[in-house]
C-alpha positions in Angstrom: 40.1 -44.3 -29.8 37.8 -47.0 -31.1 35.9 -45.9 -34.2 32.2 -46.9 -34.1 32.0 -47.0 -37.9 35.0 -49.3 -38.1 33.4 -51.6 -35.5 30.1 -51.6 -37.3 31.8 -52.5 -40.6 33.7 -55.4 -38.9 30.5 -56.6 -37.3 28.7 -56.5 -40.7 31.6 -58.5 -42.2 31.5 -61.0 -39.4 27.7 -61.5 -39.7 28.0 -61.9 -43.5 31.1 -64.2 -43.2 29.4 -66.7 -40.9 26.8 -67.9 -43.4 29.3 -67.8 -46.2 31.7 -70.0 -44.2 28.9 -72.4 -43.3 27.9 -72.7 -46.9 31.4 -73.3 -48.0 31.8 -76.2 -45.6 28.3 -77.5 -46.4 26.5 -76.8 -43.1 23.1 -75.3 -42.7 23.4 -74.5 -39.0 26.3 -73.3 -36.9 26.1 -76.3 -34.6 26.9 -78.5 -37.6 30.3 -76.8 -38.1 32.6 -79.5 -36.7 36.0 -80.7 -37.4 34.4 -83.7 -39.3 32.4 -81.4 -41.6 35.5 -79.2 -42.2 37.6 -82.3 -43.2 35.2 -82.8 -46.1 35.8 -79.2 -47.4 38.2 -78.4 -50.1 41.7 -77.4 -48.9 41.6 -74.1 -50.8 38.2 -73.3 -49.1 39.6 -74.0 -45.7 42.7 -72.0 -46.4 40.6 -69.0 -47.4 38.4 -69.3 -44.3 41.4 -69.6 -42.1 43.0 -66.5 -43.5 39.7 -64.5 -43.1 39.2 -65.7 -39.6 42.9 -65.1 -38.7 42.6 -61.4 -39.8 39.3 -61.0 -38.0 40.7 -62.3 -34.8 43.8 -60.1 -35.2 41.5 -57.1 -35.7 39.5 -58.1 -32.6 42.7 -58.4 -30.5 43.8 -55.0 -31.5 40.4 -53.5 -30.8 40.3 -55.3 -27.4 43.6 -53.7 -26.5 42.2 -50.2 -27.4 39.0 -50.9 -25.5 41.0 -52.0 -22.5 43.0 -48.7 -22.6 39.8 -46.7 -23.0 38.1 -48.5 -20.2 41.1 -47.8 -17.9 41.0 -44.1 -18.9 37.3 -44.0 -18.3 37.6 -45.6 -14.9 40.3 -43.0 -14.0 38.1 -40.2 -15.2 35.2 -41.6 -13.2 37.3 -41.8 -10.0 38.5 -38.2 -10.5 34.9 -37.0 -11.1 33.7 -38.9 -8.0 36.5 -37.1 -6.0 35.3 -33.8 -7.4 31.7 -34.5 -6.5 32.7 -35.5 -3.0 34.7 -32.3 -2.7 31.7 -30.2 -3.8 29.4 -32.1 -1.4 31.8 -31.3 1.4 31.7 -27.6 0.4 27.9 -27.7 0.5 27.9 -29.2 3.9 30.5 -26.7 5.2 28.3 -23.8 3.7 25.2 -25.3 5.3 27.0 -25.5 8.6 28.1 -21.8 8.3 24.5 -20.8 7.4 23.2 -22.7 10.5 25.8 -21.0 12.7 24.9 -17.6 11.3 21.2 -18.3 11.8 21.9 -19.3 15.4 23.9 -16.1 16.0 21.1 -14.0 14.4 18.4 -15.7 16.5 20.5 -15.3 19.7 21.1 -11.6 19.0 17.4 -11.0 18.4 16.4 -12.8 21.6 18.9 -10.9 23.8 
């Protein structure tokens, strides 16, 4: 199961990583992060940024697999719940039909 705390921590890391990465490659705005600006950055800086981004993407891929499995499970549960609701609605209709028939018989017996 996907842990909300873990996701919040990763989002916080991501949002703090972006400005740090922009500063390290000398960019003030995300649109300025290009291959040309990265070529000016020091090799060690780029290596560190690559490793951090690699692990973040790896984490995202793992979480996406978990989310996909949970979504599939949720869809299956939803379908089962919908079948259950339909079954209950059918029972209600059947009971209403029986009530109407009983009422018709009662009215017929009172009239005759």
